[in-house]
C-alpha positions in Angstrom: 0.0 0.0 0.0 1.3 3.5 -0.8 1.8 5.8 2.1 0.1 9.2 2.3 3.3 11.2 1.5 4.1 9.1 -1.5 0.5 9.3 -2.7 0.6 13.2 -2.5 4.0 13.2 -4.3 2.6 10.9 -7.0 -0.5 13.1 -7.4 1.7 16.2 -7.6 3.9 14.5 -10.2 0.9 13.5 -12.3 -0.5 17.0 -12.2 2.8 18.5 -13.2 3.2 16.0 -16.1 -0.4 16.9 -17.2 0.4 20.6 -17.1 3.6 20.1 -19.1 1.9 18.0 -21.7 -0.8 20.7 -22.0 1.7 23.6 -22.3 3.7 21.6 -24.9 0.6 21.0 -27.0 -0.4 24.7 -26.9 2.5 25.8 -29.0 1.9 23.8 -32.2 -1.1 22.6 -34.3 -1.5 19.0 -35.0 -4.1 16.9 -36.9 -4.8 14.8 -33.8 -6.0 16.4 -30.6 -3.8 16.5 -27.5 -5.4 14.5 -24.8 -4.5 15.1 -21.1 -6.2 12.8 -18.6 -6.2 14.1 -15.1 -7.3 11.7 -12.4 -7.6 12.9 -8.9 -8.2 10.5 -6.0 -10.2 11.7 -3.0 -10.7 15.3 -4.1 -13.9 16.9 -3.2 -15.7 18.7 -6.1 -16.3 21.9 -4.1 -12.6 22.7 -3.8 -12.1 22.7 -7.6 -13.6 25.0 -10.2 -16.5 22.5 -10.5 -18.1 23.7 -7.3 -19.9 26.8 -6.3 -17.4 27.9 -3.7 -13.8 29.3 -4.0 -11.5 27.2 -6.0 -8.1 26.0 -4.7 -7.0 24.6 -8.1 -6.6 27.5 -10.5 -4.3 25.8 -12.9 -6.5 22.7 -13.2 -9.5 25.1 -13.6 -7.8 26.8 -16.5 -7.1 23.5 -18.2 -10.7 22.3 -17.5 -12.2 25.5 -19.0 -10.1 25.1 -22.2 -10.9 21.4 -22.7 -13.7 18.9 -22.3 -15.0 18.0 -18.8 -17.0 14.9 -18.3 -19.4 15.4 -15.5 -21.2 12.0 -15.7 -18.5 9.3 -15.4 -18.6 5.8 -14.1 -15.9 3.7 -12.4 -15.5 0.0 -12.9 -14.7 -0.5 -9.2 -15.4 1.5 -5.9 -11.8 2.1 -5.1 -8.6 3.4 -6.8 -6.3 0.5 -7.8 -8.8 -1.5 -9.8 -10.4 1.6 -11.3 -7.0 2.9 -12.5 -6.1 -0.5 -13.8 -9.3 -0.6 -15.8 -8.7 3.0 -17.0 -5.2 2.2 -18.3 -5.9 -1.3 -19.7 -9.5 -1.0 -20.9 -10.3 -4.2 -19.1 -12.7 -5.0 -16.3 -11.4 -6.0 -12.8 -12.3 -9.6 -13.5 -10.0 -9.5 -16.6 -7.0 -7.6 -15.3 -7.2 -9.3 -11.8 -6.4 -6.2 -9.8 -8.7 -6.8 -6.8 -8.8 -6.4 -3.1 -6.7 -9.6 -2.7 -4.2 -8.5 -5.4 -4.2 -4.7 -5.5 -1.5 -4.4 -8.2 -1.6 -4.5 -11.9 
């Protein structure tokens, strides 16, 4: 299991990578669209630009406003490891075998 500090560091690294990919894609035109997938684990909607209150994520809000936001999404599992495994493989938990007893891909 990943500790809380490692989880925060991993989240920060993913956000930084997403921002870098976004900025790199802004400077040139291509036939295919640039796709940045931002996945946040355990983040309340009301602290982002999606909520009605003040936002604590201005850079993500700017990316969100320039792109497409999906507001009705479904997960293949109720917790992070199998959901991410399904997201990255396109398989259901029963196929990729990332489960509570084996939480790795």
